[in-house]
N, CA, C and O atoms as a Tripos MOL2 file, in Angstrom:
@<TRIPOS>MOLECULE
protein
  312   311    78     0     0
PROTEIN
NO_CHARGES

@<TRIPOS>ATOM
      1 N           1.0520   -1.2480   -0.0090 N.3       1 MET1
      2 CA          0.3220    0.2440   -0.0880 C.3       1 MET1
      3 C           0.7610    0.8210    0.0420 C.2       1 MET1
      4 O           0.3710    1.7990   -0.5940 O.2       1 MET1
      5 N           2.3960    1.1840    1.1490 N.am      2 ALA2
      6 CA          2.1340    2.5560    1.3630 C.3       2 ALA2
      7 C           3.3130    2.7120   -0.4970 C.2       2 ALA2
      8 O           3.2310    3.7130   -1.2090 O.2       2 ALA2
      9 N           4.3280    1.3760   -0.8750 N.am      3 ASP3
     10 CA          4.6490    2.0540   -1.9650 C.3       3 ASP3
     11 C           4.0490    2.4010   -3.2520 C.2       3 ASP3
     12 O           4.5390    3.2390   -4.0090 O.2       3 ASP3
     13 N           2.9250    1.7110   -3.4970 N.am      4 SER4
     14 CA          1.7240    2.1840   -4.8230 C.3       4 SER4
     15 C           0.9900    3.5450   -3.9400 C.2       4 SER4
     16 O           0.2780    4.2490   -4.6560 O.2       4 SER4
     17 N           1.0630    3.8390   -2.9320 N.am      5 ALA5
     18 CA          0.2720    4.8200   -2.9670 C.3       5 ALA5
     19 C           1.6350    6.3880   -2.9060 C.2       5 ALA5
     20 O           1.1480    7.5110   -2.7770 O.2       5 ALA5
     21 N           2.6270    6.3060   -2.9710 N.am      6 ARG6
     22 CA          3.9430    7.0800   -2.7580 C.3       6 ARG6
     23 C           3.9560    7.3650   -4.6900 C.2       6 ARG6
     24 O           3.9410    8.4350   -5.2990 O.2       6 ARG6
     25 N           3.9900    5.8360   -5.2600 N.am      7 LYS7
     26 CA          4.2470    6.1370   -6.2750 C.3       7 LYS7
     27 C           3.1120    6.8990   -7.1300 C.2       7 LYS7
     28 O           3.4130    7.8150   -7.8960 O.2       7 LYS7
     29 N           1.6980    6.4270   -6.9320 N.am      8 VAL8
     30 CA          0.1580    6.7820   -7.5920 C.3       8 VAL8
     31 C           0.7310    8.7900   -7.1010 C.2       8 VAL8
     32 O           1.0490    9.4830   -8.0670 O.2       8 VAL8
     33 N           0.7870    9.4200   -5.7550 N.am      9 LEU9
     34 CA          0.9010   10.4070   -5.2940 C.3       9 LEU9
     35 C           2.1860   11.7640   -5.8450 C.2       9 LEU9
     36 O           2.1150   12.9930   -5.8040 O.2       9 LEU9
     37 N           3.5650   10.5780   -6.4570 N.am     10 ALA10
     38 CA          4.3120   11.2480   -7.5410 C.3      10 ALA10
     39 C           4.6930   11.9220   -5.4320 C.2      10 ALA10
     40 O           4.1330   12.9870   -5.1690 O.2      10 ALA10
     41 N           5.4300   11.3610   -4.4070 N.am     11 SER11
     42 CA          5.7310   11.9390   -3.0690 C.3      11 SER11
     43 C           6.7600   10.6560   -2.7740 C.2      11 SER11
     44 O           7.1250    9.5110   -3.0430 O.2      11 SER11
     45 N           6.8990   11.8520   -1.9930 N.am     12 ASP12
     46 CA          8.8430   11.3440   -1.2260 C.3      12 ASP12
     47 C           8.6770    9.5120   -0.1840 C.2      12 ASP12
     48 O           9.2190    8.4180   -0.0260 O.2      12 ASP12
     49 N           7.9360   10.0540    0.0800 N.am     13 TYR13
     50 CA          7.4650    9.2620    1.0660 C.3      13 TYR13
     51 C           6.0330    8.3910    1.5060 C.2      13 TYR13
     52 O           5.1810    9.2770    1.4420 O.2      13 TYR13
     53 N           5.5480    7.5230    1.7880 N.am     14 ALA14
     54 CA          4.3690    7.3580    2.0660 C.3      14 ALA14
     55 C           3.6540    6.4860    2.9680 C.2      14 ALA14
     56 O           4.0280    5.3270    2.7880 O.2      14 ALA14
     57 N           2.9020    6.5700    3.7370 N.am     15 ILE15
     58 CA          2.9970    5.6010    5.6730 C.3      15 ILE15
     59 C           1.4220    4.5350    4.9620 C.2      15 ILE15
     60 O           0.4290    4.7430    4.2640 O.2      15 ILE15
     61 N           1.9120    3.6590    5.5280 N.am     16 ALA16
     62 CA          0.3810    2.6930    5.3600 C.3      16 ALA16
     63 C           0.2480    2.4660    6.7700 C.2      16 ALA16
     64 O           1.1040    2.5500    7.6510 O.2      16 ALA16
     65 N          -1.5830    2.0130    6.8710 N.am     17 THR17
     66 CA         -1.2370    1.2310    8.0240 C.3      17 THR17
     67 C          -2.3970   -0.1210    7.4830 C.2      17 THR17
     68 O          -2.9870    0.0970    6.4260 O.2      17 THR17
     69 N          -2.6440   -1.2590    8.1010 N.am     18 SER18
     70 CA         -3.9050   -1.5840    7.9000 C.3      18 SER18
     71 C          -3.3940   -2.4290    9.2400 C.2      18 SER18
     72 O          -2.1920   -2.6130    9.4360 O.2      18 SER18
     73 N          -4.7370   -3.0780   10.4220 N.am     19 GLY19
     74 CA         -4.5790   -3.5160   11.0430 C.3      19 GLY19
     75 C          -5.8440   -3.5170   12.3560 C.2      19 GLY19
     76 O          -6.1090   -2.4030   12.8060 O.2      19 GLY19
     77 N          -6.4860   -4.5380   12.8630 N.am     20 ILE20
     78 CA         -7.6250   -5.3430   13.5600 C.3      20 ILE20
     79 C          -7.6990   -4.0550   14.9680 C.2      20 ILE20
     80 O          -7.0500   -4.2870   15.9880 O.2      20 ILE20
     81 N          -8.5670   -2.7140   14.8500 N.am     21 ALA21
     82 CA         -8.5150   -1.8970   16.2260 C.3      21 ALA21
     83 C          -9.4100   -2.2580   17.5470 C.2      21 ALA21
     84 O          -9.2530   -1.8990   18.7140 O.2      21 ALA21
     85 N         -10.4880   -3.1630   16.9040 N.am     22 GLY22
     86 CA        -11.2400   -3.6410   17.5340 C.3      22 GLY22
     87 C         -12.3060   -2.6730   17.7410 C.2      22 GLY22
     88 O         -12.1440   -1.5390   17.2900 O.2      22 GLY22
     89 N         -13.6310   -3.0410   18.5140 N.am     23 PRO23
     90 CA        -13.4110   -4.3460   19.7230 C.3      23 PRO23
     91 C         -13.5650   -5.2080   19.1250 C.2      23 PRO23
     92 O         -12.6720   -5.9020   19.6120 O.2      23 PRO23
     93 N         -14.1440   -6.0070   18.1530 N.am     24 THR24
     94 CA        -14.4990   -7.3040   17.6250 C.3      24 THR24
     95 C         -13.7490   -7.2740   16.4150 C.2      24 THR24
     96 O         -13.2970   -6.1960   16.0280 O.2      24 THR24
     97 N         -13.4840   -8.7420   15.5080 N.am     25 GLY25
     98 CA        -12.7030   -8.4800   14.3290 C.3      25 GLY25
     99 C         -11.5960   -9.2120   15.0150 C.2      25 GLY25
    100 O         -11.8650  -10.2010   14.3330 O.2      25 GLY25
    101 N         -10.2550   -9.7650   15.9940 N.am     26 GLY26
    102 CA         -9.5170  -10.5150   16.1570 C.3      26 GLY26
    103 C          -9.6200  -11.6740   15.8420 C.2      26 GLY26
    104 O         -10.8180  -11.9530   15.8260 O.2      26 GLY26
    105 N          -8.9900  -12.5460   15.5690 N.am     27 SER27
    106 CA         -8.5790  -13.8840   15.7510 C.3      27 SER27
    107 C          -7.6450  -14.3820   16.3590 C.2      27 SER27
    108 O          -6.8340  -13.5780   16.8210 O.2      27 SER27
    109 N          -7.4100  -15.7720   16.5790 N.am     28 PRO28
    110 CA         -6.0450  -16.4190   17.6790 C.3      28 PRO28
    111 C          -4.5090  -16.4210   16.5940 C.2      28 PRO28
    112 O          -3.3180  -16.6420   16.8140 O.2      28 PRO28
    113 N          -5.3930  -16.0140   15.2580 N.am     29 GLU29
    114 CA         -3.6870  -15.6780   14.9490 C.3      29 GLU29
    115 C          -3.9070  -13.6860   14.6670 C.2      29 GLU29
    116 O          -3.0730  -12.8070   14.8870 O.2      29 GLU29
    117 N          -4.6890  -13.6100   14.3710 N.am     30 LYS30
    118 CA         -4.5760  -11.3640   14.9990 C.3      30 LYS30
    119 C          -5.4650  -11.2120   15.6210 C.2      30 LYS30
    120 O          -6.5880  -11.2370   15.1160 O.2      30 LYS30
    121 N          -5.2410  -10.9770   17.0920 N.am     31 PRO31
    122 CA         -5.5550  -10.3120   17.9930 C.3      31 PRO31
    123 C          -5.7850   -8.9840   17.8620 C.2      31 PRO31
    124 O          -5.0340   -8.3310   17.1370 O.2      31 PRO31
    125 N          -7.0460   -8.2520   18.6590 N.am     32 VAL32
    126 CA         -7.3660   -6.7750   18.2690 C.3      32 VAL32
    127 C          -6.0190   -6.5380   18.7970 C.2      32 VAL32
    128 O          -5.4350   -7.3370   19.5290 O.2      32 VAL32
    129 N          -5.5360   -5.3970   18.3960 N.am     33 GLY33
    130 CA         -4.7130   -4.6040   18.0980 C.3      33 GLY33
    131 C          -3.2200   -4.9290   17.7000 C.2      33 GLY33
    132 O          -2.1450   -4.6190   18.2130 O.2      33 GLY33
    133 N          -3.5460   -5.6350   16.6460 N.am     34 THR34
    134 CA         -2.3730   -6.2040   15.6370 C.3      34 THR34
    135 C          -2.0770   -4.8790   14.6620 C.2      34 THR34
    136 O          -3.0130   -4.6980   13.8830 O.2      34 THR34
    137 N          -1.2580   -4.1490   14.5580 N.am     35 VAL35
    138 CA         -1.3310   -3.4490   13.5150 C.3      35 VAL35
    139 C          -0.1450   -3.3880   12.5660 C.2      35 VAL35
    140 O           0.8520   -3.0570   13.2080 O.2      35 VAL35
    141 N           0.1790   -3.6220   11.0100 N.am     36 TRP36
    142 CA          1.2010   -3.2830   10.2610 C.3      36 TRP36
    143 C           1.5650   -2.0890   10.4830 C.2      36 TRP36
    144 O           0.6510   -1.2650   10.5090 O.2      36 TRP36
    145 N           2.6940   -1.6870   10.6670 N.am     37 ILE37
    146 CA          2.7480   -0.1200    9.4500 C.3      37 ILE37
    147 C           3.9890   -0.3700    8.1970 C.2      37 ILE37
    148 O           4.6110   -1.4310    8.1520 O.2      37 ILE37
    149 N           4.1260    0.2520    7.6540 N.am     38 ALA38
    150 CA          4.5250    0.5330    6.3050 C.3      38 ALA38
    151 C           4.9180    1.9330    5.9210 C.2      38 ALA38
    152 O           4.0980    2.8500    5.9670 O.2      38 ALA38
    153 N           6.5870    2.1650    5.4120 N.am     39 ILE39
    154 CA          6.7940    3.3240    4.9790 C.3      39 ILE39
    155 C           7.3850    2.7200    3.9670 C.2      39 ILE39
    156 O           8.0310    1.6730    3.9570 O.2      39 ILE39
    157 N           7.0080    3.7550    2.7620 N.am     40 SER40
    158 CA          8.0290    3.6730    1.4580 C.3      40 SER40
    159 C           8.7190    4.5850    1.3410 C.2      40 SER40
    160 O           8.1970    5.5610    1.8790 O.2      40 SER40
    161 N          10.2430    4.9410    0.6350 N.am     41 GLY41
    162 CA         10.7740    5.6840    0.4860 C.3      41 GLY41
    163 C          11.9020    5.7690   -1.0490 C.2      41 GLY41
    164 O          11.6100    4.8080   -1.7610 O.2      41 GLY41
    165 N          12.7210    6.3800   -1.5110 N.am     42 GLU42
    166 CA         12.9360    6.1930   -2.3730 C.3      42 GLU42
    167 C          13.8960    5.1180   -2.8050 C.2      42 GLU42
    168 O          13.9580    4.6500   -3.9420 O.2      42 GLU42
    169 N          14.6480    4.7740   -1.7600 N.am     43 SER43
    170 CA         15.0830    3.8610   -0.7010 C.3      43 SER43
    171 C          15.2620    2.5390   -0.6280 C.2      43 SER43
    172 O          16.2440    1.7980   -0.5960 O.2      43 SER43
    173 N          13.4660    2.3280   -0.5990 N.am     44 GLY44
    174 CA         12.9750    0.6940   -0.5770 C.3      44 GLY44
    175 C          11.2080    0.5830    0.9740 C.2      44 GLY44
    176 O          10.7120    1.7100    0.9450 O.2      44 GLY44
    177 N          10.9160    0.2590    1.3530 N.am     45 THR45
    178 CA          9.6470    0.0130    2.6270 C.3      45 THR45
    179 C          10.2510   -0.6260    2.9240 C.2      45 THR45
    180 O          11.1310   -1.4180    2.5890 O.2      45 THR45
    181 N           9.5610   -0.1320    3.9070 N.am     46 ASP46
    182 CA         10.1870   -0.8350    5.8790 C.3      46 ASP46
    183 C           8.7910   -1.2240    6.1600 C.2      46 ASP46
    184 O           8.1300   -0.8320    5.2000 O.2      46 ASP46
    185 N           8.0780   -1.7730    6.9660 N.am     47 ALA47
    186 CA          7.0000   -2.8480    7.4270 C.3      47 ALA47
    187 C           7.2160   -3.7990    8.9480 C.2      47 ALA47
    188 O           7.7440   -4.9030    9.0760 O.2      47 ALA47
    189 N           6.7250   -3.0920    9.7740 N.am     48 TRP48
    190 CA          6.5050   -3.4930   11.4400 C.3      48 TRP48
    191 C           5.5480   -3.9310   11.5550 C.2      48 TRP48
    192 O           4.5220   -3.5880   10.9660 O.2      48 TRP48
    193 N           5.7050   -5.0360   12.5660 N.am     49 LYS49
    194 CA          3.9610   -5.1990   13.2250 C.3      49 LYS49
    195 C           4.3480   -4.2120   14.4820 C.2      49 LYS49
    196 O           5.4400   -3.7390   14.7940 O.2      49 LYS49
    197 N           3.0000   -4.0710   15.1140 N.am     50 VAL50
    198 CA          2.7430   -3.7660   16.5710 C.3      50 VAL50
    199 C           1.5120   -4.2860   17.0530 C.2      50 VAL50
    200 O           0.4910   -4.4530   16.3860 O.2      50 VAL50
    201 N           1.7360   -4.6100   18.6500 N.am     51 GLN51
    202 CA          0.5900   -5.5310   19.2130 C.3      51 GLN51
    203 C           0.5280   -3.9450   20.3630 C.2      51 GLN51
    204 O           1.5470   -3.4380   20.8330 O.2      51 GLN51
    205 N          -0.8310   -3.4420   20.5970 N.am     52 LEU52
    206 CA         -1.1160   -2.6550   20.6990 C.3      52 LEU52
    207 C          -2.5830   -2.7560   21.9640 C.2      52 LEU52
    208 O          -2.9490   -1.7360   22.5480 O.2      52 LEU52
    209 N          -3.1220   -3.8410   22.1600 N.am     53 GLY53
    210 CA         -4.0210   -3.8540   23.0540 C.3      53 GLY53
    211 C          -4.8400   -3.7680   22.3490 C.2      53 GLY53
    212 O          -4.7730   -3.6370   21.1260 O.2      53 GLY53
    213 N          -6.0180   -3.8490   23.2190 N.am     54 SER54
    214 CA         -7.5550   -3.7620   22.9360 C.3      54 SER54
    215 C          -8.4690   -2.7040   23.0680 C.2      54 SER54
    216 O          -9.6760   -2.6050   22.8480 O.2      54 SER54
    217 N          -7.3760   -1.7330   23.5880 N.am     55 ASN55
    218 CA         -8.8560   -0.1600   23.6130 C.3      55 ASN55
    219 C          -9.0960    0.5820   22.2610 C.2      55 ASN55
    220 O          -8.4230    1.6100   22.1960 O.2      55 ASN55
    221 N          -9.8880    0.3370   21.1390 N.am     56 ARG56
    222 CA         -9.2590    0.7360   19.8090 C.3      56 ARG56
    223 C          -9.1970    2.5810   19.3950 C.2      56 ARG56
    224 O          -8.8340    3.2780   18.4470 O.2      56 ARG56
    225 N          -9.9060    2.8040   21.0190 N.am     57 LEU57
    226 CA         -8.6060    4.2850   20.3770 C.3      57 LEU57
    227 C          -7.7320    4.5450   21.3070 C.2      57 LEU57
    228 O          -7.6600    5.7600   21.4860 O.2      57 LEU57
    229 N          -6.8910    3.8200   22.1190 N.am     58 ARG58
    230 CA         -5.5090    3.5210   22.0060 C.3      58 ARG58
    231 C          -4.7860    3.2250   20.6600 C.2      58 ARG58
    232 O          -3.9710    3.7730   19.9180 O.2      58 ARG58
    233 N          -5.7200    1.7290   20.7510 N.am     59 VAL59
    234 CA         -4.5510    1.7070   19.6010 C.3      59 VAL59
    235 C          -4.8310    2.6040   17.9600 C.2      59 VAL59
    236 O          -4.1470    2.5700   16.9380 O.2      59 VAL59
    237 N          -6.0460    3.3200   18.2480 N.am     60 ILE60
    238 CA         -5.8900    4.1430   17.3050 C.3      60 ILE60
    239 C          -5.0700    4.9240   17.0150 C.2      60 ILE60
    240 O          -4.5910    4.9090   15.8810 O.2      60 ILE60
    241 N          -4.5500    6.1110   18.2470 N.am     61 MET61
    242 CA         -3.5590    6.2480   18.4710 C.3      61 MET61
    243 C          -1.9500    6.1470   18.1280 C.2      61 MET61
    244 O          -1.2910    6.9890   17.5190 O.2      61 MET61
    245 N          -1.4600    4.8190   18.7110 N.am     62 GLU62
    246 CA         -0.6100    4.5010   19.1020 C.3      62 GLU62
    247 C          -0.0660    4.7890   17.8910 C.2      62 GLU62
    248 O           0.8560    5.5710   17.6610 O.2      62 GLU62
    249 N          -0.9230    3.8540   16.8290 N.am     63 THR63
    250 CA         -0.7590    3.3650   15.4790 C.3      63 THR63
    251 C          -0.4610    4.7020   14.7960 C.2      63 THR63
    252 O           0.2720    4.2700   13.9060 O.2      63 THR63
    253 N          -0.4970    5.5880   14.6550 N.am     64 SER64
    254 CA         -0.2660    7.3630   14.5840 C.3      64 SER64
    255 C           0.8630    7.9150   14.4860 C.2      64 SER64
    256 O           1.5860    8.4030   13.6160 O.2      64 SER64
    257 N           0.8440    7.5650   16.5300 N.am     65 ASN65
    258 CA          2.5190    7.7300   16.8250 C.3      65 ASN65
    259 C           4.0550    7.0620   16.5240 C.2      65 ASN65
    260 O           5.1770    7.5630   16.4390 O.2      65 ASN65
    261 N           3.4930    5.5720   16.3960 N.am     66 HIS66
    262 CA          4.3970    4.3190   15.7280 C.3      66 HIS66
    263 C           4.5160    4.6770   14.7200 C.2      66 HIS66
    264 O           5.6830    4.8700   14.3790 O.2      66 HIS66
    265 N           3.4430    4.9600   13.7120 N.am     67 ALA67
    266 CA          4.3620    5.2480   12.1900 C.3      67 ALA67
    267 C           4.5200    6.6450   11.4980 C.2      67 ALA67
    268 O           4.9180    6.7500   10.3370 O.2      67 ALA67
    269 N           4.1070    7.9480   12.4650 N.am     68 LEU68
    270 CA          4.9970    9.1050   12.3980 C.3      68 LEU68
    271 C           6.5990    9.0790   13.4120 C.2      68 LEU68
    272 O           7.4310    9.9800   13.5190 O.2      68 LEU68
    273 N           6.5950    7.9610   13.9210 N.am     69 ASN69
    274 CA          8.2140    7.8250   14.5620 C.3      69 ASN69
    275 C           9.0110    7.9190   13.5930 C.2      69 ASN69
    276 O           9.9380    8.6530   13.2500 O.2      69 ASN69
    277 N           8.0500    6.3340   12.9170 N.am     70 GLY70
    278 CA          9.2000    5.3130   12.1280 C.3      70 GLY70
    279 C           9.2560    6.2480   11.0930 C.2      70 GLY70
    280 O          10.0440    5.6570   10.3540 O.2      70 GLY70
    281 N           8.9170    7.5370   10.3710 N.am     71 LEU71
    282 CA          8.8950    8.4350    9.1570 C.3      71 LEU71
    283 C           9.7380    9.1410   10.2380 C.2      71 LEU71
    284 O           9.2400   10.2120    9.8890 O.2      71 LEU71
    285 N          10.4380    9.4490   11.0830 N.am     72 ARG72
    286 CA         10.9570   10.4100   12.0270 C.3      72 ARG72
    287 C          12.0890    9.8640   12.0330 C.2      72 ARG72
    288 O          13.0480   10.6160   11.8570 O.2      72 ARG72
    289 N          12.2510    8.9560   12.1580 N.am     73 LYS73
    290 CA         13.3920    8.4510   11.9780 C.3      73 LYS73
    291 C          14.1050    7.8180   11.2020 C.2      73 LYS73
    292 O          15.2410    7.5460   11.5900 O.2      73 LYS73
    293 N          13.6310    7.3390    9.7330 N.am     74 ARG74
    294 CA         13.8260    7.4590    8.3720 C.3      74 ARG74
    295 C          14.3200    8.5620    8.1820 C.2      74 ARG74
    296 O          15.4540    8.4990    7.7060 O.2      74 ARG74
    297 N          13.8190    9.8610    8.4130 N.am     75 LEU75
    298 CA         14.0670   10.9020    7.5500 C.3      75 LEU75
    299 C          15.4420   10.7540    8.0860 C.2      75 LEU75
    300 O          16.1600   10.1130    7.3190 O.2      75 LEU75
    301 N          16.3710   11.3920    9.8250 N.am     76 LEU76
    302 CA         16.9630   11.2820   10.5550 C.3      76 LEU76
    303 C          18.2890   10.7180    9.4830 C.2      76 LEU76
    304 O          19.2900   11.3010    9.0650 O.2      76 LEU76
    305 N          17.5880    8.8400    9.2070 N.am     77 ALA77
    306 CA         18.7910    8.5180    9.2460 C.3      77 ALA77
    307 C          19.5360    8.3910    7.5020 C.2      77 ALA77
    308 O          20.4420    7.7740    6.9420 O.2      77 ALA77
    309 N          18.1290    9.7350    7.0570 N.am     78 GLU78
    310 CA         18.8450    9.5690    5.5380 C.3      78 GLU78
    311 C          19.0750   10.7630    5.4720 C.2      78 GLU78
    312 O          19.6370   11.2290    4.4820 O.2      78 GLU78
@<TRIPOS>BOND
     1     1     2 1
     2     2     3 1
     3     3     4 2
     4     3     5 am
     5     5     6 1
     6     6     7 1
     7     7     8 2
     8     7     9 am
     9     9    10 1
    10    10    11 1
    11    11    12 2
    12    11    13 am
    13    13    14 1
    14    14    15 1
    15    15    16 2
    16    15    17 am
    17    17    18 1
    18    18    19 1
    19    19    20 2
    20    19    21 am
    21    21    22 1
    22    22    23 1
    23    23    24 2
    24    23    25 am
    25    25    26 1
    26    26    27 1
    27    27    28 2
    28    27    29 am
    29    29    30 1
    30    30    31 1
    31    31    32 2
    32    31    33 am
    33    33    34 1
    34    34    35 1
    35    35    36 2
    36    35    37 am
    37    37    38 1
    38    38    39 1
    39    39    40 2
    40    39    41 am
    41    41    42 1
    42    42    43 1
    43    43    44 2
    44    43    45 am
    45    45    46 1
    46    46    47 1
    47    47    48 2
    48    47    49 am
    49    49    50 1
    50    50    51 1
    51    51    52 2
    52    51    53 am
    53    53    54 1
    54    54    55 1
    55    55    56 2
    56    55    57 am
    57    57    58 1
    58    58    59 1
    59    59    60 2
    60    59    61 am
    61    61    62 1
    62    62    63 1
    63    63    64 2
    64    63    65 am
    65    65    66 1
    66    66    67 1
    67    67    68 2
    68    67    69 am
    69    69    70 1
    70    70    71 1
    71    71    72 2
    72    71    73 am
    73    73    74 1
    74    74    75 1
    75    75    76 2
    76    75    77 am
    77    77    78 1
    78    78    79 1
    79    79    80 2
    80    79    81 am
    81    81    82 1
    82    82    83 1
    83    83    84 2
    84    83    85 am
    85    85    86 1
    86    86    87 1
    87    87    88 2
    88    87    89 am
    89    89    90 1
    90    90    91 1
    91    91    92 2
    92    91    93 am
    93    93    94 1
    94    94    95 1
    95    95    96 2
    96    95    97 am
    97    97    98 1
    98    98    99 1
    99    99   100 2
   100    99   101 am
   101   101   102 1
   102   102   103 1
   103   103   104 2
   104   103   105 am
   105   105   106 1
   106   106   107 1
   107   107   108 2
   108   107   109 am
   109   109   110 1
   110   110   111 1
   111   111   112 2
   112   111   113 am
   113   113   114 1
   114   114   115 1
   115   115   116 2
   116   115   117 am
   117   117   118 1
   118   118   119 1
   119   119   120 2
   120   119   121 am
   121   121   122 1
   122   122   123 1
   123   123   124 2
   124   123   125 am
   125   125   126 1
   126   126   127 1
   127   127   128 2
   128   127   129 am
   129   129   130 1
   130   130   131 1
   131   131   132 2
   132   131   133 am
   133   133   134 1
   134   134   135 1
   135   135   136 2
   136   135   137 am
   137   137   138 1
   138   138   139 1
   139   139   140 2
   140   139   141 am
   141   141   142 1
   142   142   143 1
   143   143   144 2
   144   143   145 am
   145   145   146 1
   146   146   147 1
   147   147   148 2
   148   147   149 am
   149   149   150 1
   150   150   151 1
   151   151   152 2
   152   151   153 am
   153   153   154 1
   154   154   155 1
   155   155   156 2
   156   155   157 am
   157   157   158 1
   158   158   159 1
   159   159   160 2
   160   159   161 am
   161   161   162 1
   162   162   163 1
   163   163   164 2
   164   163   165 am
   165   165   166 1
   166   166   167 1
   167   167   168 2
   168   167   169 am
   169   169   170 1
   170   170   171 1
   171   171   172 2
   172   171   173 am
   173   173   174 1
   174   174   175 1
   175   175   176 2
   176   175   177 am
   177   177   178 1
   178   178   179 1
   179   179   180 2
   180   179   181 am
   181   181   182 1
   182   182   183 1
   183   183   184 2
   184   183   185 am
   185   185   186 1
   186   186   187 1
   187   187   188 2
   188   187   189 am
   189   189   190 1
   190   190   191 1
   191   191   192 2
   192   191   193 am
   193   193   194 1
   194   194   195 1
   195   195   196 2
   196   195   197 am
   197   197   198 1
   198   198   199 1
   199   199   200 2
   200   199   201 am
   201   201   202 1
   202   202   203 1
   203   203   204 2
   204   203   205 am
   205   205   206 1
   206   206   207 1
   207   207   208 2
   208   207   209 am
   209   209   210 1
   210   210   211 1
   211   211   212 2
   212   211   213 am
   213   213   214 1
   214   214   215 1
   215   215   216 2
   216   215   217 am
   217   217   218 1
   218   218   219 1
   219   219   220 2
   220   219   221 am
   221   221   222 1
   222   222   223 1
   223   223   224 2
   224   223   225 am
   225   225   226 1
   226   226   227 1
   227   227   228 2
   228   227   229 am
   229   229   230 1
   230   230   231 1
   231   231   232 2
   232   231   233 am
   233   233   234 1
   234   234   235 1
   235   235   236 2
   236   235   237 am
   237   237   238 1
   238   238   239 1
   239   239   240 2
   240   239   241 am
   241   241   242 1
   242   242   243 1
   243   243   244 2
   244   243   245 am
   245   245   246 1
   246   246   247 1
   247   247   248 2
   248   247   249 am
   249   249   250 1
   250   250   251 1
   251   251   252 2
   252   251   253 am
   253   253   254 1
   254   254   255 1
   255   255   256 2
   256   255   257 am
   257   257   258 1
   258   258   259 1
   259   259   260 2
   260   259   261 am
   261   261   262 1
   262   262   263 1
   263   263   264 2
   264   263   265 am
   265   265   266 1
   266   266   267 1
   267   267   268 2
   268   267   269 am
   269   269   270 1
   270   270   271 1
   271   271   272 2
   272   271   273 am
   273   273   274 1
   274   274   275 1
   275   275   276 2
   276   275   277 am
   277   277   278 1
   278   278   279 1
   279   279   280 2
   280   279   281 am
   281   281   282 1
   282   282   283 1
   283   283   284 2
   284   283   285 am
   285   285   286 1
   286   286   287 1
   287   287   288 2
   288   287   289 am
   289   289   290 1
   290   290   291 1
   291   291   292 2
   292   291   293 am
   293   293   294 1
   294   294   295 1
   295   295   296 2
   296   295   297 am
   297   297   298 1
   298   298   299 1
   299   299   300 2
   300   299   301 am
   301   301   302 1
   302   302   303 1
   303   303   304 2
   304   303   305 am
   305   305   306 1
   306   306   307 1
   307   307   308 2
   308   307   309 am
   309   309   310 1
   310   310   311 1
   311   311   312 2
@<TRIPOS>SUBSTRUCTURE
     1 MET1         2 RESIDUE 1 A MET
     2 ALA2         6 RESIDUE 1 A ALA
     3 ASP3        10 RESIDUE 1 A ASP
     4 SER4        14 RESIDUE 1 A SER
     5 ALA5        18 RESIDUE 1 A ALA
     6 ARG6        22 RESIDUE 1 A ARG
     7 LYS7        26 RESIDUE 1 A LYS
     8 VAL8        30 RESIDUE 1 A VAL
     9 LEU9        34 RESIDUE 1 A LEU
    10 ALA10       38 RESIDUE 1 A ALA
    11 SER11       42 RESIDUE 1 A SER
    12 ASP12       46 RESIDUE 1 A ASP
    13 TYR13       50 RESIDUE 1 A TYR
    14 ALA14       54 RESIDUE 1 A ALA
    15 ILE15       58 RESIDUE 1 A ILE
    16 ALA16       62 RESIDUE 1 A ALA
    17 THR17       66 RESIDUE 1 A THR
    18 SER18       70 RESIDUE 1 A SER
    19 GLY19       74 RESIDUE 1 A GLY
    20 ILE20       78 RESIDUE 1 A ILE
    21 ALA21       82 RESIDUE 1 A ALA
    22 GLY22       86 RESIDUE 1 A GLY
    23 PRO23       90 RESIDUE 1 A PRO
    24 THR24       94 RESIDUE 1 A THR
    25 GLY25       98 RESIDUE 1 A GLY
    26 GLY26      102 RESIDUE 1 A GLY
    27 SER27      106 RESIDUE 1 A SER
    28 PRO28      110 RESIDUE 1 A PRO
    29 GLU29      114 RESIDUE 1 A GLU
    30 LYS30      118 RESIDUE 1 A LYS
    31 PRO31      122 RESIDUE 1 A PRO
    32 VAL32      126 RESIDUE 1 A VAL
    33 GLY33      130 RESIDUE 1 A GLY
    34 THR34      134 RESIDUE 1 A THR
    35 VAL35      138 RESIDUE 1 A VAL
    36 TRP36      142 RESIDUE 1 A TRP
    37 ILE37      146 RESIDUE 1 A ILE
    38 ALA38      150 RESIDUE 1 A ALA
    39 ILE39      154 RESIDUE 1 A ILE
    40 SER40      158 RESIDUE 1 A SER
    41 GLY41      162 RESIDUE 1 A GLY
    42 GLU42      166 RESIDUE 1 A GLU
    43 SER43      170 RESIDUE 1 A SER
    44 GLY44      174 RESIDUE 1 A GLY
    45 THR45      178 RESIDUE 1 A THR
    46 ASP46      182 RESIDUE 1 A ASP
    47 ALA47      186 RESIDUE 1 A ALA
    48 TRP48      190 RESIDUE 1 A TRP
    49 LYS49      194 RESIDUE 1 A LYS
    50 VAL50      198 RESIDUE 1 A VAL
    51 GLN51      202 RESIDUE 1 A GLN
    52 LEU52      206 RESIDUE 1 A LEU
    53 GLY53      210 RESIDUE 1 A GLY
    54 SER54      214 RESIDUE 1 A SER
    55 ASN55      218 RESIDUE 1 A ASN
    56 ARG56      222 RESIDUE 1 A ARG
    57 LEU57      226 RESIDUE 1 A LEU
    58 ARG58      230 RESIDUE 1 A ARG
    59 VAL59      234 RESIDUE 1 A VAL
    60 ILE60      238 RESIDUE 1 A ILE
    61 MET61      242 RESIDUE 1 A MET
    62 GLU62      246 RESIDUE 1 A GLU
    63 THR63      250 RESIDUE 1 A THR
    64 SER64      254 RESIDUE 1 A SER
    65 ASN65      258 RESIDUE 1 A ASN
    66 HIS66      262 RESIDUE 1 A HIS
    67 ALA67      266 RESIDUE 1 A ALA
    68 LEU68      270 RESIDUE 1 A LEU
    69 ASN69      274 RESIDUE 1 A ASN
    70 GLY70      278 RESIDUE 1 A GLY
    71 LEU71      282 RESIDUE 1 A LEU
    72 ARG72      286 RESIDUE 1 A ARG
    73 LYS73      290 RESIDUE 1 A LYS
    74 ARG74      294 RESIDUE 1 A ARG
    75 LEU75      298 RESIDUE 1 A LEU
    76 LEU76      302 RESIDUE 1 A LEU
    77 ALA77      306 RESIDUE 1 A ALA
    78 GLU78      310 RESIDUE 1 A GLU
């Protein structure tokens, strides 16, 4: 998603998230709070999984924090 968004929008970077914020929809393999985050840039795409608990609002807020912090770290490294 992040790679396609970056290309379609002709941007330097793109962030994509996907997961289960809850309160329902989880499974034993993917419990509520499981979120994948991806950042795409010229040098490639990085993706990682975070487990953020079962509170929907917390999952949404923490996902944003993790994604933006990941972009910040990447920009500092480049």
